[in-house]
N, C-alpha and C positions, 0 to 999 in steps of 0.2 A: 656605180658599178652594176652592170647587168650580169645576171646569173643565167647561163644557158645550159640546158641539159642536152647532151648529145647521145644518141642511141644508135648502136650498130645493130642491124637486123640479122647479123651472122653470128653463129656460135663457133665457127671454125677457128682453130688456134691460130692459123696463119691468114686470117681474114684480111683482105685488102680494105674492106669497109671499116673494120675495127681499127686498122692502121690509119686510115683517113680521119676517123673520129679522134684518135689519140693525137694526130698531128694538128688538128684544129685546136685542141686544148693547148698544145704547146705554142701555137702561133696566134693566139688570141690577142687582139689589140689591148692596150692598157686599161681601157674602160669596160672590158668584158672578162668574165671568168667562165670558162667552158669546162664542165664536169662530165666525164663519160659515165654513163649508166652501165653497170656490169652485172645486173641481176636477171637478164633475159632468160638464161638457162635454168634458173631456179624458180621461175614462176610456175605455179600449178596451172593446169588447163582450166580456162575460164568456165565457170558454171554459175549462172545467175542465182542459183540457190545458195551460193556462198558469198553473197554480197551483204552489205550492212555489217552487223556485229560479227558475222561469220567470215568476213573478208580475211583471207590468209595474210600473214604478216609480210610475205614477200610482195604480194599484190598491193597491200597498204603502203609499203615503202615506195613502190613505183608511183602510185597515185599521189602520195605526198611530194615526191620529187618533181613530178610534172606540175602540181599545183604551186609549189614554191618557185619554180623556174619562171624567169621573165620570157623565155622562149625555148623552143625545142628544135633540135636538128636531128634528122634521121638520115642515115646512110644504109642503103638496103641492097642486097644482092637480088638476083632474079632466079627463081627456081621454077622450071616448067612453065615459063611465061607468067609467073605470079609472085606474090609476096610470100616469103618464107613463113611457115606456120608459127614459129616462135614469136616473130614480130607481130603478126596478126593477133596472136593470143594476147600479147601485151596491150595492144590497142583495144581489144575486146574488154579488158579489165577497166578501161577508161570510159567506155561507151555510156554508161548510165550515171557518170559522175560529171561534175562541173569543171573538172581539171582541164579538159580540152576546149571547152567553149570559149571562143575568142582568143585562145592562146596562140601567139605568133609561132609559126613553124616554117622550117626550111628543109627541103630535101637536097642532099648532096650525093654525088655519084662517083664510084670508083671504077665504073665500067661504062663505056659508050654503048654497050649492047643491051642494057637493062631497060629497054623502052616499054615493054609490057608491064613490068613491075612498077616502073615510075608512074605510069598512067593509073594503074590499079591502086597504088598507095596514095596518090594524090586524090583520087576519088573517095577512098575510104576516109582520109583525113578531112576532106571538105565536108563529107557527110556527117562527120563527128563534130563539125563546127570549129575546127582549127582555123586560124587565120593564116592561110598558106601564102608565104612570100614566094612569088614566082617571077619577080622582075629580072633577076639575074641568077643563073644556075651555076653551081660550082661542080665541075667535073674534072677530076684528075684521073687519067686513064692508067689504072694499075692492073687491069685484067691480065692474068697469065704471068705476072711477074713474081719472082721468088722474093722472100722477105728481104734479103740484102738489096735487091733492086728497088723494092718498094721504099725502103728507108732512104736510098739514094735519091729517088725521084722526089719524095716528100721533103727532103732536105735542100733541094735545089732552090736558089734564091727566087727564081720565077714562081715556083710552086708555093713557097712560103708567102710571097707577096700576093699571089692569087687567093690563098686562104685568108690572109689578113683583109684583103679588099672585100671578099665575100662576107666575112664576119662583120666588118664595118658597115656594109650595106644592110645586112640583116639587123644590126643594132639600130641603125637609123629607122628601119621599118618598125621595130619594136617601140622605139621612142615616139614615133608618129601616131601611135594608136591611142 
């Protein structure tokens, strides 16, 4: 059983990225367990002076979760052509740790328009030494949809199959490393 940590880069209550992460957890193949990380909004702002024994418990929990995971999935909105501050802050807590080094990671997308954030996030994660899976992208267009529409789209058989296929391909990538 592979354990995959899924992180939404959005704090918005009606986030399409968070909905996509939750749907991935619900549609995981039998050999994968996908757990959604829900602590993004509780992380203190990264400060290198607070590392080591001074690492805040919320940051330590994130570091432990990434370390324990067999792989990481990130779904991220784009704000002003960039990665939202909360997600970048979470990644900053991982920079000087071994948690990200060689860790398989996959980016998934709830918007076809997040091209700048995708590129920026991929660059940050490559720089941190995540093993980024880029062979197949998962994109389910949810931009501008209201929560009932999002639920309906994510429940469609084709969407569910697309998510299972993407997770299966990512699982193969994890196992091949």
